N, C-alpha and C positions, 0 to 999 in steps of 0.2 A: 385550491393553494392552501397549506399548512400553514400553521402559527407559527410566530418568531418571536412570542413575547419574550423570552429569554434576553434577545438583544438589543430592548428597546432602554432600559438604562443605560447602557451602553450608546446605545446613540446620543441619547440625553447630554449626558454626560462628555463627550464628544464636543455638542455645537456648545455645552456651556463655556469651552475652554476656544470658540470662536471659529473652529473647525467644521466645516459643511457637509453637510452626509447627504449623497446622493444613491437616488435610485438607477443602475444600471441595464438597460433594455438591447436586444438584444444578442448578440454575440456571436459563435462559428456558423454557428448551424444554421440550413439553407431551407428551411422548414417555416418562414412567415413570411407576411411581406403585409399591406392597405392595399386594400382594392379601391378605395374612393375616398373620395372629403369625409364620408361621414361615419365612415371605419373608422377616417382617427379618431373624427369627433367624439366618437363612442370612447375611442381606447383612452382619449385626452380625460375624460367623464370619469374611466375608468380606474385609472393612476392618482387623477387628482380625490378623488371620496376614498380610495384604499389607502395612497402611502401621503398625500399633502398635505394639504389642509380642509377637505372637505370630511365629509360624516358617513360612517357604513355599516352596520352590525359585525362585517366580516372584513374589520383593518388588522392584517397578518404583522404586524410589526404593533399593532393595541393604541394607545396614545401617542404614538413615537409622532413627529409628525418630520418626514423630511424635507430636504430645504430643494429636492428640483429631481429631474428626470435627467442622468445621462444617456446619449444616443452612442451606441457602440452597433451600428450596423453593418457591420461586415461581412454576412452569410448572406444580408436579401437578396432573392434574384431579380426584387424590382425595386426601381432607383425614384420610384411614386409616392407622390401621399405624406412623403416624411417631415417637408414645410408645414401641410396643410396640418400636422401633428403639433409641430413648434408653434405656429400659432394657435392654434384650441390649447394649449397647454399654457402661453403663455398669455394668455385672455382671463386666467386666472391669478395673475400678477395684481395687490391691490397697493397700497402707501403701506397699511402693516405689515404684510408677507411676500416676500416677491420671489416669485414660482423660476428659480434658477434651473438655465439651459447647459449643457458642453456637448461635446464628441468629442468620440475616437478616432479618426478616421487616420487611414494608412500615410504617410509620408511621400507618397507618388500626388502631384497634386498635376489637378483637380480631384477630387475623390470620385471615385467610380458611383458610387451609391449614393453620396450626401450636398454632393455640390450644388443643386440647387436651393438644398434646406440651411447650408450654412452662409449662401448667398443674400437670405433674409438679412442678416445684419443681426437676429433674432439671438442668439448664441453666445453667451458669456463667457465659456470658458471653451479651451479649443484643445485638448491632448494630442498632438501629433505624433503618429507612433513611426518613429524614427529607426526601427526593426523589424529583423526580416521581408525587407526590401532591398535587397543591392543596389537597386539606380539610385536610392536615395540616402543612403545611411550614412555610417563612418565605415571604411573599408580598409586594414591592411595600409593603417599610416597616412590615409586618404580621407583626409577629409572637407574637400571641393564639394563635391556630392549632397553632401550633408549641409551644408553653409549654401549653397546655391535654391535646392529645395526648402529650406529652412526661408529664403526671401523671395524665393513666388511663396510663400505661406502666407508672411507677414505684412505683406505691400500689399497684397490682392483680395484681403479679403476683410470688412467693416464689424469685428466682432470686438470686445474686450479686451482676453484676456490668450494669448500665444502660450503654451506651452512644449518645450522639448522634453519627448517622449523616448524614453533610452531605457532599457535591460538590466533591475537592479545586480544585474551579477553577471559570469559569464556563461553560467549555466542558466540562465535566467529565460531565454529566448535564444532559438537556431542558429541567429546571425545579428550583428548592432551592435554589440557591448564595447564600448567606449572606454580606455585606459583612465583612470580619476585624477593623473598627471595632467592629463593630452586633455581633457573637459577642461579645468580648470586653467591653466597657459594660455589655450589654442582658442581654446571653442566659445566658452562664457564670452569673453570678453568681448567676443565681434557679436554675439545672438541680442546680447540685452543693450543692446545700441538699441534696437529695433523699439519703437511705442510703443508696442501690442505684448510685447517680452513679458508672460508670466510665470516664467521659471521651467524648473524638471519636474517632470514628471517620470516617476518610478512606477516600473513590472516587475518584479510584486509586491508585495508589503512583503509576504515570507523570505524574499530574497534580498532585501534591503533588513531587512531583524539580524539575517542570518549572517549579511557580510560588513553592513556600517556603509550601505556607497553616502548614503541621501548624510550620513554623520561626517564622513570627509569630505564632501562636496561643501557644505560650512564652515568647515576648520578651512582648508583651503578660497574658499569665495572669503576671506577674512583681507586676500591681499589680490584677489580680480576685483574684488568693488575700488577698490582705493588707487589703484595702480597707477594714475591720471595728476591725482592730488600731489603734490611736496609741498613741503615749507620750505622757505627761501630760505633758512637756515642754515638747511642741509643740501643747498644746491653744488656745493664742492667734495661732494658724495662722504669718503668713509676713509680709515686710513688703520688699518690689524695689526696689534700689539698683542704683545705675548709676558702675559702674568697672570694677577686676578683680583676680582673686585673683590673688595672688604667691607662692602656696603650692600646690603639687602638688597635683593631686584626686585620688581613686577613680570611676573612670571602670566603669560601674554598665554600659551601654549601650551599643551605638556602633548601633543600626538607627533608623530612620525608622518606625518603627511605634511608638516610645515616644514619644510627648508630655508635655510638661509639666506638664500633668498625673496624668500618669503618674508622672512623676519627681519629684513630692512627696508623691505613695501612696508611692514610697520611702522615699524624708525621712521623712514620720512614721512610719513604721517601723525607724525604725535610730534609736533610743536617740541613740547618739555623734552624729548627723548633726546637725551648724548654719547649714547653709548646703547649698541646691541650685542649680542651673542645666543649660539643656540644653546640652549636646555642640554642636549644631548651630545660629548663633544667625540663621541665614537661617531657619530654616523651623518651627525652637526642637523639634528632633526628637533625637534619646540622652539619655543622662542621665551627668551627674558632678555628685559628692558631696564635702565639706568638712565634717571634724568642728573641735572646738575648737583654738583655736591659731594657725590659718588665719588669712593675712592679707590684709587689702582693702585695696585704694588706691581711694577715693570720688573721681568724677568725672575722669578720668584721660581726656585727649584722646587716647589712642593706647590699640588693645584695647579700646574704651568694649564692655562688655556687661552684660547684663542679671543679678543674680546676686538671688535669693531667702532671708534669713534668716528665724531661727526671732525670732517672735515676744517679748518682752516683754509683764509684763499691762497697762504705762502704754502700750504699742503701740507701744517702741521696740524694733531687734532687739537683738540679747541679744551682749555686747562677744564679741570673739576674745578670747580668753584665753588666756596660756600653757599647755601642757598641760605636767604635773604627771612630772617627770622619774620615767623608769621603774626600780624597783626592782629592786635584782639579787638574783636567785632563786642559793641558793650548794645544790649538792648535801651531801653526807655528807662526800666528803674536803678541799672547801672548809669549811665546820663544823668538821672538825679541825682545820685546820691554822691559821684564825683563834682559837684556841682554842687550841693551842697559841703561841699569839704574846702571845697577853695574858698567860699563866702561866711565858713570859720574860722580858718589861716586867713582870710583880708582882715575880720572883724578882731581878732588875737594881737595883729601886727597892730595895727589902730589902735588899742589899749592899753600895750609896750610905749608906742608913741606917745602916750597922752601919759602914765606913769613918767616916764622918764623928760617927758617936761614940768610937771607938777611937784617926783620929787616922791614924790608916793601916794597914796589912794585915796588919803586921807584929805590931802589938800595941806595938810603945814609938811611938809617936807620933812628931812630925816636930818637931825641935827649931830654930828660929830661931837661928841667929848674932850676936851684938852685934859682932860685929868685919866690918870694912869688907874 
C-alpha cells in the first residue's frame, strides 16, 4: 500500500474540530473474506499498527491516528468471522484512546453479511443505507417501507447510535432519494423519537457539497426539533394583519427552505416573540421575528406586507407595548460608590441641620443689625 502523507494534516484538522475520521474497509468487490479467527486477529493487528494507535515503520497516513474502523462489508461472499474482527479491534481500546467501530449495512433487516457482528453490541455507529433497496426505502411518495425498516433496526440491535443513510442528491444513487421537505416534515419527526437515533448519513460528500442537502436539513430542522413545544401565551394562535413594521426585526433565517409555517413554529417556541413574518414576501420564505415594543403601521400603501401577531383570547392581536426599561446591573465598585455617595449626602444633611439650630458654623449666630 502506498503512502498518503499529504492528507495527514487534514485528518488532524478534522479531529481538532471534534470530527471522527474512520477507515472504511470492504466495499462492493467480492474478492475479500476472513477465513478464521486467527485471520481476523491478524487483520486487526495490521489495522491497529498501521492506521490506529499502534506503531509501524510503514504507516500510510504518517503520524495521523484514525478514530476507528468502518465495516462496509457489502460485497463479501462470506458472513463468517466479522464478529471476531470486531472483538479483536475493540480489545485495543484504552481509557485514553477508544477504538470506534461503525458499519454501513443495507436497509433490509437483518443484514445478510454483518448480522452476527452487529449482534455483538460492539458497534458505536450504524449508518443504514436506505437507498438502492426498493423493499425498504422511500419510493414515489410512500414512506412506510422506510419507516418500517427503521423501526426494525432501532428496536432489534443493542448499539450506540443508528443513522438514516440517504443519497445527498437525486443522482447520487440509483434510487431512494428523499425530497428535503418530505424528510423534514414527515420522516425526521418520527425517527428522532427512537432512543438510539443518531442523525442522518449522506452519500456522498461530493454530492452534498454540490447540492447542499445537509445544509437544508439543518435549516428545516429548526422547526422539526421544536414542533411539540409551545409557549402558553401562544396557545390562541396568530392573526394576520396588513401593513409594515417600523421596528427592526430579528432575522432568524434567509433560506428559501424555511417556509411561513416553519417561521410560525419558531415564533411559537420563542416566548418573547409577539409577531413574525416571512422575510421574502414573494415566495413566503425566510423568517423574521419581533418582540414586544415593535411598532406596526397598519394598512400602509407602501411597503405593504403580511405580519402575523400573537392572538388574544378574544381573537384580537396582542397590543404592542413598550418594553420596560432595562435595569442597570451594578458591580461591587459601583455599589461601593453608591453607598459612599449616600453617606456623604446624609452627613451633609446632618451638618445643615446643626447649622440651622446654632445659627452659624461658629456657634455665635448671625446678628441682624437694625441700622440702615
